[in-house]
C-alpha positions in Angstrom: 0.0 0.0 0.3 1.0 3.2 -0.2 1.4 5.7 1.7 -1.4 8.1 0.0 -3.9 4.6 0.5 -2.8 4.4 4.4 -3.7 8.6 4.3 -7.1 7.9 2.6 -8.4 5.0 4.6 -10.1 7.0 7.6 -12.0 9.2 5.1 -13.0 4.9 2.8 -14.3 3.7 6.0 -16.8 7.1 5.9 -17.5 6.8 2.7 -18.7 2.7 4.2 -20.5 3.6 6.6 -22.4 6.2 5.0 -22.7 4.2 1.6 -26.1 2.7 4.0 -27.9 5.6 3.3 -27.7 6.0 0.0 -29.9 4.7 -2.7 -27.2 2.2 -5.3 -27.2 4.3 -8.1 -25.4 7.0 -5.8 -23.3 4.9 -4.5 -19.2 5.6 -4.3 -17.3 3.2 -5.1 -15.6 1.9 -2.3 -13.1 -0.3 -3.5 -10.2 1.0 -1.0 -9.3 -1.7 1.9 -10.4 -0.6 4.5 -9.1 -1.1 8.1 -11.3 -1.3 11.3 -11.8 -1.8 15.0 -15.0 -3.6 16.8 -16.6 -2.6 19.5 -14.2 -4.8 22.0 -11.5 -3.7 20.0 -10.9 -6.7 17.4 -8.8 -4.6 14.3 -9.7 -6.0 10.6 -10.5 -4.7 7.3 -12.8 -4.4 5.1 -12.6 -4.6 1.1 -15.3 -4.6 -1.6 -16.9 -2.6 -4.9 -19.4 -0.7 -3.8 -21.0 -4.0 -2.4 -25.5 -3.9 -2.2 -25.1 -3.4 2.1 -26.2 -6.1 4.1 -24.0 -8.0 1.4 -22.5 -11.5 1.9 -19.9 -11.9 2.9 -16.4 -13.5 2.7 -14.3 -14.4 5.0 -10.1 -14.2 3.2 -6.9 -15.4 4.8 -3.3 -15.3 4.2 -1.5 -13.7 6.2 -1.7 -10.3 7.7 -4.3 -7.9 6.6 -2.8 -5.8 3.9 -1.7 -9.2 2.9 -5.0 -10.7 2.0 -6.7 -8.4 0.8 -4.7 -5.9 -0.9 -2.9 -8.3 -3.9 -5.9 -9.8 -6.2 -3.7 -13.8 -6.2 -4.8 -13.9 -1.8 -7.6 -12.3 -2.1 -8.7 -15.4 -5.0 -12.4 -15.7 -5.5 -13.0 -13.0 -3.9 -12.1 -10.5 -6.5 -14.7 -11.7 -8.7 -17.4 -11.8 -5.8 -16.0 -8.2 -5.0 -17.5 -7.8 -8.6 -21.0 -9.2 -7.0 -21.9 -8.0 -4.5 -19.9 -9.3 -1.9 -17.8 -7.9 0.9 -14.0 -8.9 1.7 -13.0 -9.4 4.9 -9.8 -10.8 7.2 -8.3 -10.2 10.1 -4.0 -10.9 10.7 -3.6 -14.8 11.5 -1.2 -15.3 14.6 2.0 -14.0 14.1 1.5 -12.4 11.2 1.0 -8.1 11.7 0.1 -6.7 14.3 0.0 -10.1 16.4 3.4 -10.4 16.3 4.3 -10.6 20.1 8.1 -8.9 21.1 10.4 -12.4 21.5 8.3 -14.8 19.0 9.2 -15.4 15.8 7.4 -14.7 13.1 4.4 -16.4 10.4 3.8 -19.6 10.6 6.9 -20.6 13.3 5.1 -18.5 15.9 2.1 -21.3 15.6 4.3 -23.8 16.6 6.1 -21.4 20.0 2.1 -20.8 20.4 1.0 -25.0 20.0 4.7 -25.6 22.2 3.1 -23.2 25.4 0.2 -24.6 25.5 -2.0 -20.9 23.9 -5.2 -22.4 21.6 -4.6 -19.5 19.2 -7.2 -21.0 17.2 -9.4 -21.1 19.1 -8.1 -17.0 20.1 -8.8 -16.4 16.8 -11.8 -17.2 15.9 -13.7 -16.2 19.1 -12.0 -12.4 17.8 -14.2 -13.5 13.9 -17.0 -14.0 15.5 -16.7 -11.2 17.1 -15.9 -9.7 13.5 -18.7 -10.9 12.1 -21.2 -9.9 14.9 -20.3 -6.6 14.4 -20.9 -6.4 10.7 -24.5 -7.8 11.3 -24.5 -5.8 13.9 -24.3 -2.4 11.7 -25.6 -3.8 8.7 -22.6 -4.3 6.5 -23.1 -8.3 6.4 -26.2 -10.4 5.8 -25.8 -13.0 8.2 -27.9 -15.2 5.9 -24.4 -15.4 3.0 -21.2 -16.1 5.5 -18.7 -17.7 3.5 -15.0 -18.2 4.0 -12.0 -19.5 1.5 -7.6 -19.5 2.9 -4.3 -20.0 0.9 -2.4 -23.1 2.9 -2.7 -21.4 6.3 -5.1 -19.1 5.5 -7.4 -22.2 4.0 -6.7 -24.4 7.7 -8.1 -20.5 9.1 -10.8 -20.6 7.1 -12.0 -24.4 8.1 -11.2 -24.1 11.5 -13.6 -20.9 10.8 -16.3 -22.6 9.4 -16.3 -25.1 11.9 -16.4 -23.0 15.2 -19.0 -20.4 13.2 -22.4 -21.5 12.9 -23.2 -18.7 10.2 -20.4 -19.8 7.5 -22.4 -21.7 4.9 -19.5 -22.3 3.4 -15.3 -22.6 2.5 -12.9 -22.7 -0.2 -9.6 -23.9 0.6 -6.7 -23.4 -1.8 -3.9 -25.5 -1.5 -4.0 -25.3 2.2 -2.6 -26.7 5.5 -4.6 -29.5 6.4 -2.0 -31.7 9.0 0.7 -29.7 10.6 3.3 -32.8 11.2 3.9 -32.6 7.1 4.7 -28.9 7.1 8.8 -28.1 7.9 7.7 -25.9 10.7 6.4 -28.1 12.5 9.1 -31.0 12.5 10.2 -32.8 16.0 7.0 -31.4 18.0 5.2 -33.8 20.6 2.7 -35.2 18.5 0.7 -34.8 21.2 0.4 -31.0 21.1 -0.5 -31.1 17.4 -3.6 -32.9 18.6 -6.1 -30.1 19.4 -5.4 -28.6 16.4 -5.8 -30.8 13.5 -8.6 -30.5 11.3 -10.1 -33.6 11.4 -11.1 -33.2 14.6 -13.4 -30.9 13.8 -14.5 -33.6 10.9 -17.9 -34.4 12.7 -19.3 -29.7 12.4 -17.2 -29.7 8.4 -19.0 -32.0 7.0 -22.3 -30.5 7.9 -20.8 -28.2 5.9 -19.9 -27.3 1.6 -15.8 -28.0 1.2 -14.4 -27.2 -1.0 -10.5 -28.0 -1.6 -7.9 -27.0 -4.9 -4.6 -28.6 -4.6 -1.6 -29.6 -7.3 -0.3 -32.8 -7.6 3.2 -32.1 -6.4 2.3 -30.0 -3.5 5.4 -30.8 -1.6 5.0 -27.8 1.2 1.3 -29.0 2.6 1.0 -32.6 0.9 -0.8 -32.9 -1.8 -1.9 -36.4 -0.2 -2.5 -35.4 3.0 -5.6 -33.2 1.9 -6.5 -35.6 0.1 -6.8 -37.9 3.3 -9.1 -35.2 4.4 -11.6 -35.0 2.1 -11.8 -38.1 2.8 -12.5 -38.4 6.5 -15.2 -35.3 5.5 -16.8 -37.4 2.7 -16.7 -40.5 5.2 -17.8 -38.4 8.6 -20.8 -37.2 6.4 -22.5 -40.7 5.1 -21.6 -41.7 9.1 -23.2 -39.1 10.8 -25.5 -38.7 7.8 -25.3 -35.4 7.1 -26.2 -33.1 4.5 -22.7 -30.4 4.2 -20.5 -31.3 0.8 -16.9 -31.4 0.0 -15.6 -30.4 -3.5 -12.1 -32.1 -4.3 -9.7 -30.7 -6.4 -6.6 -31.9 -7.7 -4.7 -30.4 -10.6 -1.6 -30.7 -12.6 0.1 -27.4 -11.1 4.0 -28.2 -11.8 4.8 -25.2 -9.5 4.4 -27.0 -6.8 3.3 -25.4 -3.7 0.7 -22.6 -5.2 -3.2 -22.1 -6.4 -3.7 -24.5 -10.1 -5.2 -21.6 -12.4 -8.8 -21.4 -12.4 -9.5 -22.0 -9.5 -10.5 -18.6 -7.9 -13.3 -18.5 -10.7 -14.6 -22.1 -10.1 -14.6 -21.2 -6.3 -16.2 -18.0 -6.9 -18.8 -20.0 -9.0 -18.9 -22.9 -6.1 -19.1 -20.0 -3.5 -22.8 -18.3 -5.4 -24.5 -22.0 -5.7 -23.5 -22.2 -1.9 -25.5 -19.2 -0.9 -28.8 -18.6 -3.4 
């Protein structure tokens, strides 16, 4: 973001708030990233293009707010959905941006650091995300019946965890997601029992009641293609065994670059999310 963009954020926020009272043809475009804070003090960002409020809402996760919403690659299906009136929302992930703490490693290494100290950073993040959604619904920004989540790599993990914990999130799309910490290099050597509380498979029953969409390249060594396949199968099995109405859609596509989003995935996910929220 440029200094001029940062300086314009307070004005953009005011425009966004005022947009509720304007007719559609009078409403100014809200295309810049806007930083906001809930009444409970949780910092988050919104990005959209002239959404009709209350708007269908997509939570987008990658790293920092600025990375998740400020870059087209990490916005993923949010690019297309914003054109269709969706509001995109994000927060700094643990160990990223404003969530960095003095003396801690940054990024996903911070997750290991906190896990080894017995901190449930996932539950803490989910609680804050629910507060953000409460705020957006309460202010009339978001339609509580049309909420989705998406994320890339570690952000995909967060999107799935948030969908499992928050009843209002109806579906989640994960792009080359982390699904098993044990295969991620930063977690090598960690006692398996410390990672058990963070396993996505432990939430299979709750996720199996929702709609989940996963895409991964055929040779992703970073988060492990086979792990993504096994996770999707676990969700499908839970759905059948528990007679749940959720669905899981898995795409394993050719991707010689390894850990990256296969071409065309964002567009496919956008169409899928629109269908789920009809």
